[in-house]
Backbone bond lengths (Angstrom), bond angles and torsions (degrees), N, CA, C in turn:
res aa  C-N    CA-C-N  psi(-1)  N-CA   C-N-CA  omega(-1)  CA-C   N-CA-C  phi
1 M - - - 1.459 - - 1.439 109.76 -
2 P 1.451 122.58 122.71 1.408 126.45 171.44 1.468 110.39 -57.61
3 R 1.446 110.83 148.70 1.450 113.47 176.72 1.411 115.88 -77.85
4 Q 1.356 119.89 143.61 1.391 125.75 -174.50 1.399 106.60 -65.67
5 K 1.456 115.46 150.60 1.453 117.58 -176.92 1.621 104.15 -80.73
6 L 1.348 111.19 155.63 1.434 119.10 -178.67 1.503 111.68 -70.46
7 L 1.301 116.56 139.69 1.479 120.87 166.85 1.468 113.46 -57.93
8 K 1.396 108.50 132.15 1.471 119.86 -177.91 1.571 102.61 -85.13
9 T 1.249 116.69 126.56 1.479 117.79 -176.56 1.566 106.85 -148.68
10 N 1.290 117.62 143.53 1.432 122.82 164.00 1.553 115.88 -111.82
11 I 1.283 112.34 19.58 1.451 123.12 -173.27 1.604 107.69 -110.22
12 F 1.363 110.98 -59.50 1.417 117.65 -171.72 1.559 110.48 -96.55
13 P 1.257 113.68 149.59 1.573 121.89 177.98 1.511 108.26 -76.01
14 Y 1.323 114.37 157.62 1.512 126.97 168.45 1.504 116.04 -108.51
15 H 1.219 113.29 148.72 1.528 117.16 162.57 1.580 102.00 -109.12
16 V 1.407 116.47 128.42 1.456 126.24 171.34 1.461 115.05 -124.81
17 Y 1.305 114.55 152.04 1.502 117.61 171.98 1.414 108.10 -152.60
18 A 1.492 111.49 161.81 1.473 114.61 179.84 1.561 102.47 -148.85
19 R 1.223 113.69 139.07 1.604 117.50 173.64 1.466 114.39 -101.22
20 S 1.366 112.36 154.28 1.534 112.61 176.27 1.379 118.28 -68.49
21 N 1.330 126.11 173.20 1.391 128.48 178.31 1.537 110.63 -65.85
22 N 1.393 111.56 126.61 1.470 118.48 -176.97 1.505 118.42 67.09
23 R 1.359 112.45 8.32 1.417 120.29 -173.68 1.613 114.78 62.35
24 D 1.360 116.82 19.10 1.430 124.41 174.00 1.478 104.15 -68.82
25 A 1.423 114.00 170.20 1.404 118.17 172.67 1.547 107.15 -79.63
26 F 1.371 115.81 150.37 1.406 123.75 -178.96 1.591 104.89 -50.81
27 Y 1.258 120.24 149.71 1.480 124.35 -173.89 1.587 107.06 -65.50
28 L 1.240 123.20 -25.71 1.504 127.70 -169.55 1.492 104.70 -102.37
29 E 1.344 116.02 159.71 1.476 114.46 167.77 1.478 116.49 -71.51
30 S 1.300 116.82 155.36 1.469 124.21 -169.02 1.495 110.77 -53.62
31 R 1.461 119.18 -32.74 1.525 117.48 -171.48 1.557 100.04 -74.66
32 V 1.220 126.29 -37.51 1.568 125.02 178.84 1.443 109.62 -68.02
33 C 1.241 117.17 -53.11 1.560 117.44 177.14 1.513 113.98 -54.95
34 W 1.306 117.00 -37.29 1.528 122.56 -179.06 1.657 105.94 -66.49
35 E 1.227 115.13 -39.11 1.570 119.11 -179.54 1.474 104.58 -67.49
36 I 1.405 121.07 -43.11 1.476 117.99 -172.41 1.495 108.27 -75.18
37 F 1.273 124.85 -40.19 1.408 125.83 -178.33 1.546 108.52 -61.26
38 C 1.256 113.50 -50.37 1.539 122.43 -175.55 1.609 109.25 -63.74
39 D 1.343 111.31 -42.58 1.524 107.78 166.54 1.443 121.63 -50.89
40 F 1.311 113.77 -42.86 1.583 118.72 -171.61 1.571 106.84 -86.30
41 L 1.287 116.05 -24.53 1.548 118.61 173.55 1.662 103.51 -69.69
42 H 1.225 118.65 -42.43 1.510 118.27 176.08 1.457 111.23 -61.53
43 L 1.424 116.48 -36.48 1.441 116.72 -179.39 1.545 109.68 -70.62
44 M 1.344 118.50 -37.67 1.456 122.79 171.64 1.483 116.24 -54.81
45 Q 1.355 111.89 -36.36 1.468 119.22 -179.56 1.560 108.78 -68.67
46 I 1.327 116.36 -38.37 1.509 122.28 179.91 1.561 108.31 -70.01
47 C 1.302 113.87 -50.58 1.382 118.01 -168.34 1.614 118.58 -73.94
48 F 1.364 107.26 -37.93 1.505 121.53 -172.16 1.649 115.14 -115.07
49 N 1.322 111.50 -4.08 1.488 114.57 -179.45 1.420 119.83 61.08
50 I 1.473 116.31 28.74 1.441 114.71 -169.45 1.618 104.25 -81.24
51 R 1.381 112.75 168.98 1.457 121.19 -179.21 1.379 98.25 -114.90
52 I 1.378 112.14 127.98 1.660 119.19 176.14 1.542 103.02 -106.01
53 H 1.435 115.05 124.63 1.384 122.71 178.18 1.510 117.63 -100.55
54 A 1.430 111.41 -26.62 1.546 115.91 172.37 1.542 103.84 -167.58
55 F 1.187 111.47 156.03 1.540 117.87 176.20 1.658 107.97 -156.75
56 T 1.345 107.16 130.67 1.576 112.83 177.34 1.540 108.20 -134.73
57 L 1.357 110.48 124.77 1.479 111.92 176.17 1.435 112.08 -101.81
58 M 1.308 122.93 124.06 1.414 131.78 169.94 1.428 112.42 -90.41
59 P 1.402 119.85 169.10 1.400 122.78 -176.91 1.471 114.85 -63.34
60 N 1.453 117.67 -25.98 1.525 118.05 175.24 1.528 115.71 -137.03
61 H 1.384 113.47 30.42 1.353 120.68 177.71 1.589 115.06 -176.17
62 F 1.311 117.93 161.42 1.468 118.03 172.11 1.518 116.86 -130.97
63 H 1.289 115.74 158.88 1.485 120.21 177.80 1.497 100.07 -127.24
64 L 1.439 110.31 142.25 1.448 124.17 -175.77 1.483 107.94 -144.58
65 I 1.383 114.22 131.53 1.393 124.02 169.55 1.526 107.92 -113.15
66 L 1.285 117.40 120.97 1.455 119.36 179.69 1.485 113.94 -152.20
67 S 1.381 116.20 167.73 1.511 119.20 -179.21 1.589 103.52 -123.78
68 T 1.268 114.12 151.91 1.556 119.07 -179.30 1.527 104.70 -124.77
69 P 1.385 115.94 100.25 1.468 116.38 -177.73 1.532 115.71 -67.63
70 T 1.517 117.36 -8.87 1.423 115.48 174.44 1.423 105.12 -117.19
71 A 1.245 126.99 24.71 1.398 132.81 171.12 1.587 111.90 53.35
72 N 1.269 114.68 51.33 1.403 121.64 -175.34 1.506 119.84 -129.92
73 L 1.472 107.39 42.14 1.447 115.53 179.04 1.600 121.18 -52.88
74 G 1.309 112.06 -40.03 1.526 114.29 178.78 1.374 108.85 -64.94
75 Q 1.348 127.44 -44.07 1.537 125.69 177.56 1.500 110.11 -63.57
76 V 1.192 120.51 -41.88 1.323 123.27 -176.82 1.581 115.59 -67.36
77 M 1.271 116.15 -39.11 1.477 123.97 175.91 1.478 114.33 -71.66
78 N 1.367 110.52 -48.04 1.487 115.24 173.30 1.593 116.26 -51.45
79 R 1.343 110.47 -47.49 1.447 117.95 -179.34 1.461 108.17 -66.18
80 F 1.271 124.45 -43.69 1.482 132.80 179.98 1.493 114.18 -58.60
81 M 1.342 110.98 -44.66 1.546 118.05 -173.84 1.514 108.37 -83.80
82 T 1.385 120.41 -27.72 1.488 122.04 179.45 1.517 101.24 -74.19
83 E 1.338 120.85 -51.51 1.454 118.01 -171.69 1.501 114.68 -67.89
84 S 1.338 113.18 -34.98 1.602 111.61 -178.60 1.560 105.72 -80.41
85 S 1.239 122.32 -27.14 1.552 116.58 171.11 1.502 113.16 -59.58
86 Q 1.340 111.82 -45.91 1.434 116.47 -168.46 1.643 107.98 -72.22
87 A 1.366 110.04 -30.03 1.438 112.88 174.29 1.547 114.36 -68.97
88 I 1.312 117.31 -37.33 1.371 117.91 179.94 1.540 113.03 -75.85
89 N 1.217 122.01 -32.41 1.431 128.14 167.93 1.553 114.13 -61.06
90 R 1.378 114.47 -43.18 1.480 118.92 175.08 1.577 106.34 -59.28
91 E 1.285 115.26 -48.72 1.493 119.93 -171.88 1.624 110.18 -61.65
92 C 1.215 114.48 -33.12 1.506 113.35 -171.87 1.515 111.65 -116.05
93 N 1.349 118.14 12.92 1.390 132.01 -176.61 1.485 110.40 46.01
94 R 1.287 122.92 63.98 1.415 126.68 175.75 1.554 108.90 -133.00
95 L 1.418 108.43 158.96 1.452 115.58 -173.31 1.645 112.33 -112.64
96 N 1.438 110.22 -11.59 1.411 115.80 -175.54 1.676 114.73 -67.54
97 H 1.463 108.03 161.52 1.341 107.93 175.30 1.544 118.46 -64.42
98 V 1.177 128.77 138.21 1.375 132.59 -174.23 1.606 106.73 -86.56
99 F 1.381 115.70 -46.61 1.437 116.01 177.20 1.531 111.52 -100.00
100 G 1.236 112.51 155.19 1.492 119.61 -177.92 1.621 115.11 -86.24
101 G 1.328 115.64 4.92 1.399 122.77 -176.56 1.538 113.53 161.35
102 Q 1.439 114.42 -169.91 1.331 111.42 -176.27 1.590 110.28 -80.98
103 Y 1.336 114.94 164.19 1.595 116.62 174.76 1.587 107.80 -60.39
104 R 1.316 111.01 157.87 1.416 121.63 173.12 1.611 107.99 -123.95
105 G 1.351 112.25 150.80 1.464 114.89 -170.75 1.512 113.57 -160.24
106 T 1.312 112.00 163.15 1.447 123.21 178.25 1.385 113.40 -133.93
107 V 1.311 123.35 152.81 1.348 131.84 174.38 1.529 115.65 -93.52
108 I 1.262 123.46 122.79 1.570 122.03 -166.37 1.501 100.40 -106.66
109 Q 1.308 118.46 127.45 1.483 120.01 -173.00 1.469 114.85 -121.99
110 D 1.209 121.12 5.55 1.477 124.34 172.12 1.487 112.93 -146.35
111 A 1.365 115.36 160.26 1.544 117.14 -165.69 1.494 111.55 -77.58
112 Y 1.279 122.51 -21.80 1.514 120.68 178.72 1.529 107.46 -80.03
113 S 1.354 121.11 -33.29 1.360 120.21 172.86 1.440 117.71 -68.46
114 Y 1.465 110.90 -30.45 1.517 114.06 172.90 1.489 109.26 -70.93
115 A 1.303 119.91 -41.66 1.511 117.70 179.27 1.532 112.65 -63.35
116 N 1.294 119.20 -42.16 1.417 119.14 -174.68 1.644 112.88 -75.31
117 T 1.244 115.25 -19.60 1.453 124.78 178.02 1.502 104.52 -78.33
118 M 1.373 117.92 -41.26 1.519 119.57 174.78 1.453 113.88 -64.26
119 K 1.375 115.14 -38.22 1.517 120.72 176.14 1.532 104.38 -61.79
120 Y 1.307 121.89 -48.22 1.393 123.65 -169.85 1.721 103.52 -66.07
121 V 1.242 117.03 -39.53 1.473 118.30 -178.94 1.640 106.41 -62.83
122 Y 1.348 115.35 -50.60 1.388 116.25 -171.45 1.602 115.37 -73.93
123 R 1.399 109.18 -15.70 1.540 111.00 -178.38 1.495 105.16 -97.94
124 N 1.267 123.18 4.08 1.483 125.44 -174.15 1.536 107.72 -61.08
125 P 1.362 117.94 -48.47 1.621 115.76 177.44 1.539 112.53 -65.35
126 V 1.318 122.21 -31.69 1.463 123.67 174.71 1.545 108.90 -64.43
127 R 1.268 120.88 -42.46 1.446 118.33 -179.44 1.546 112.94 -68.50
128 A 1.355 112.39 -31.46 1.482 119.89 -173.37 1.702 104.23 -83.73
129 G 1.276 115.67 -0.02 1.450 113.67 179.50 1.513 120.58 77.74
130 L 1.409 113.26 10.15 1.441 123.25 179.78 1.530 119.39 -81.66
131 S 1.450 110.41 -18.56 1.368 117.01 -178.71 1.536 112.32 -153.82
132 K 1.159 120.46 141.53 1.487 121.41 -175.37 1.650 111.85 -75.05
133 F 1.285 107.63 -31.53 1.544 117.79 175.57 1.369 113.17 -132.29
134 A 1.392 120.37 153.25 1.590 116.94 -172.60 1.419 109.68 -72.20
135 Q 1.375 126.70 -23.19 1.308 124.10 -172.12 1.509 113.05 -80.94
136 Y 1.267 118.01 -14.05 1.471 126.19 -173.95 1.606 108.15 -93.75
137 Y 1.200 115.95 -10.74 1.604 115.80 173.30 1.541 108.79 -72.41
138 P 1.355 117.08 129.01 1.476 121.22 -163.99 1.674 101.49 -88.99
139 Y 1.278 123.68 -12.01 1.455 118.03 -168.89 1.473 106.10 -115.28
140 S 1.275 118.19 48.98 1.561 122.03 171.20 1.541 102.16 -142.12
141 T 1.218 113.94 164.38 1.623 125.31 -177.41 1.515 102.98 -77.13
142 L 1.292 126.81 -20.79 1.467 125.45 -177.01 1.517 110.42 -57.71
143 S 1.338 112.32 -47.73 1.474 112.15 -179.09 1.446 115.54 -59.89
144 G 1.236 117.54 -40.41 1.461 123.71 177.33 1.576 114.01 -66.50
145 I 1.371 116.43 -37.58 1.417 120.30 179.96 1.544 108.12 -64.15
146 L 1.337 119.87 -40.68 1.425 126.17 -178.36 1.423 111.72 -76.81
147 G 1.416 121.88 -8.85 1.461 123.40 178.24 1.596 110.36 91.76
148 G 1.375 115.52 4.34 1.494 108.75 177.44 1.589 121.20 -78.16
149 S 1.411 112.15 -10.89 1.390 117.34 174.58 1.547 107.30 -157.20
150 H 1.413 106.19 169.10 1.590 112.62 -178.71 1.509 106.32 -69.85
151 L 1.375 109.73 129.72 1.532 116.38 175.42 1.553 112.15 -95.10
152 P 1.309 116.60 103.45 1.440 118.96 -175.19 1.577 118.30 -71.27
153 I 1.403 116.72 -9.66 1.376 117.24 176.61 1.540 106.98 -128.62
154 T 1.351 115.09 167.24 1.413 120.62 -179.84 1.573 104.67 -89.17
155 V 1.366 111.99 132.95 1.458 119.96 -179.89 1.618 108.77 -127.00
156 T 1.223 112.62 124.57 1.440 117.75 177.74 1.563 112.77 -130.55
157 G 1.280 110.20 155.57 1.486 115.51 178.00 1.473 108.10 -79.52
158 H 1.389 115.53 155.78 1.368 120.92 176.37 1.413 113.17 -72.68
159 P 1.385 126.09 130.20 1.475 126.34 -164.61 1.568 113.14 -66.56
160 N 1.364 112.12 -25.73 1.531 115.32 -176.70 1.466 114.24 -101.54
161 F 1.467 114.98 -9.76 1.444 116.15 -175.15 1.565 110.42 -122.51
162 Q 1.232 120.71 -9.63 1.461 118.17 -169.80 1.603 114.20 -67.42
163 S 1.316 114.10 -24.54 1.405 125.51 -169.81 1.515 108.00 -58.81
164 V 1.321 124.76 -33.43 1.438 120.12 178.65 1.579 116.96 -78.80
165 I 1.373 117.19 -10.30 1.361 118.44 -178.78 1.560 106.17 -80.62
166 P 1.286 121.29 138.31 1.441 127.21 174.57 1.481 110.19 -49.32
167 P 1.393 118.80 117.27 1.453 119.36 179.55 1.560 116.09 -81.85
168 D 1.318 111.88 -23.80 1.565 117.45 179.87 1.586 107.08 -76.08
169 P 1.286 120.95 127.05 1.538 119.59 178.01 1.483 112.88 -51.50
170 S 1.244 122.01 -39.74 1.447 115.60 -174.48 1.470 113.65 -76.11
171 A 1.353 115.28 -31.98 1.579 120.73 171.30 1.429 108.61 -67.97
172 L 1.387 125.93 -34.20 1.330 127.92 -178.62 1.502 107.61 -69.09
173 L 1.289 118.42 -46.19 1.520 121.41 -178.96 1.528 112.75 -64.75
174 A 1.267 113.82 -39.45 1.436 120.08 177.45 1.528 114.07 -61.06
175 W 1.253 113.00 -41.20 1.421 123.28 176.05 1.605 111.04 -65.54
176 L 1.323 118.82 -52.17 1.426 128.17 -173.10 1.653 105.09 -64.17
177 N 1.332 110.57 -38.78 1.527 108.23 -173.33 1.546 111.16 -95.25
178 R 1.242 117.08 15.47 1.441 122.18 169.75 1.609 108.52 -93.41
179 P 1.284 116.95 112.87 1.568 117.22 -173.32 1.483 109.71 -62.16
180 F 1.370 115.01 149.01 1.454 121.44 164.26 1.592 110.46 -68.52
181 N 1.230 118.76 148.42 1.493 121.99 175.45 1.572 102.64 -70.35
182 N 1.189 111.86 157.48 1.621 120.18 -170.72 1.571 106.17 -61.79
183 E 1.286 123.60 -37.38 1.434 120.59 177.49 1.471 116.56 -61.10
184 V 1.373 115.26 -40.68 1.437 123.50 -176.21 1.569 105.26 -74.06
185 Q 1.332 117.58 -39.21 1.460 118.57 -174.45 1.536 106.63 -67.17
186 E 1.219 121.70 -41.54 1.380 122.94 175.09 1.498 119.42 -65.16
187 K 1.342 114.12 -35.04 1.431 123.52 173.39 1.532 111.44 -61.75
188 L 1.413 114.08 -49.27 1.391 122.08 -175.97 1.589 111.20 -60.16
189 K 1.365 110.95 -39.30 1.409 120.66 -178.44 1.554 109.92 -61.98
190 L 1.308 113.97 -40.99 1.549 120.22 176.56 1.559 107.60 -72.39
191 A 1.204 118.79 -37.48 1.550 120.07 -172.38 1.548 112.90 -66.50
192 I 1.427 111.39 -34.37 1.380 113.28 179.98 1.546 115.68 -77.38
193 S 1.342 112.08 -6.53 1.530 113.88 174.41 1.371 110.45 -97.50
194 K 1.301 129.98 7.47 1.463 131.80 -174.94 1.595 105.34 -103.55
195 R 1.393 113.87 162.65 1.412 120.59 179.16 1.447 113.05 -60.32
196 E 1.395 115.44 -41.86 1.440 121.21 179.33 1.502 104.82 -129.83
197 F 1.461 119.85 138.39 1.202 130.89 -174.82 1.490 112.31 -73.20
198 K 1.262 115.10 120.10 1.590 121.79 179.44 1.521 101.94 -151.31
199 I 1.328 110.33 132.44 1.454 121.87 179.53 1.626 111.21 -129.54
200 Y 1.373 111.81 123.94 1.483 111.36 -177.56 1.631 102.75 -127.15
201 V 1.353 115.92 130.35 1.424 123.01 172.07 1.468 110.87 -119.32
202 K 1.299 114.66 155.51 1.471 124.33 173.15 1.345 116.94 -70.96
203 R 1.335 123.10 119.25 1.412 126.33 179.24 1.609 112.32 -106.67
204 S 1.298 116.12 -15.69 1.377 123.56 173.83 1.497 107.05 -155.20
205 R 1.365 114.46 -168.86 1.465 114.54 178.60 1.558 113.67 -75.59
206 D 1.363 109.98 -24.45 1.566 113.31 -176.24 1.471 116.87 -112.47
207 E 1.377 117.14 2.42 1.358 115.18 -172.15 1.725 106.95 -122.45
208 A 1.322 108.39 145.93 1.487 112.73 171.24 1.545 99.54 -122.25
209 Y 1.392 108.20 132.14 1.480 118.79 -170.95 1.543 109.86 -112.24
210 K 1.279 112.91 127.46 1.523 111.64 -178.93 1.655 105.83 -93.24
211 I 1.269 117.19 127.54 1.413 125.75 -176.39 1.563 105.97 -70.61
212 T 1.276 125.53 106.74 1.330 128.16 175.51 1.498 110.54 -141.83
213 H 1.364 121.94 3.23 1.491 114.68 -177.97 1.512 104.75 -152.44
214 E 1.322 117.99 40.64 1.443 121.98 169.44 1.476 114.64 -161.75
215 L 1.409 115.48 152.37 1.397 121.07 172.46 1.499 111.75 -86.97
216 C 1.334 120.54 131.16 1.490 123.00 171.96 1.508 110.69 -90.50
């Protein structure tokens, strides 16, 4: 069965991700890929007025949380992936596909799902063993937000959802660096692959609990 199209919205944010072709590492070193992706995200901000809430580049995929005030996610992502693919191929003199397929995404419709998705995105390098702490990974917007590196794109919190994320830097880092339990981690991974973000975890033998009012 083909995957249902994403809901077009100018209200709720999206989480989107895309993987490299064959899940191999991108052809270029991460530093160069980071510069290319950020350049074109900045262009998308100028051309389409998107709002970027978080971005993490991994060796063979990326995670992006964004809002589209004109409800044009498809146009934005098609342009972004086409332009960045062409730039990567020019840089390394290749003709092959950079991405293994279209982006995938989910609509996030409540504040705590937004916060836990952001934590999932920023903890991705820690889970992969690329960084001991989330703030030390150089290819995510977290480092720039905290002043640890230059931030080449404008990153803003979602106006309706940001209030649940710890505003104090120390509390923020304590929360981000506290691992998800295994069940929540797997449920989050499943939730971001669905058309609409929903996560249920077992709270007793007989109950499935939807996370809508807590930070994990």
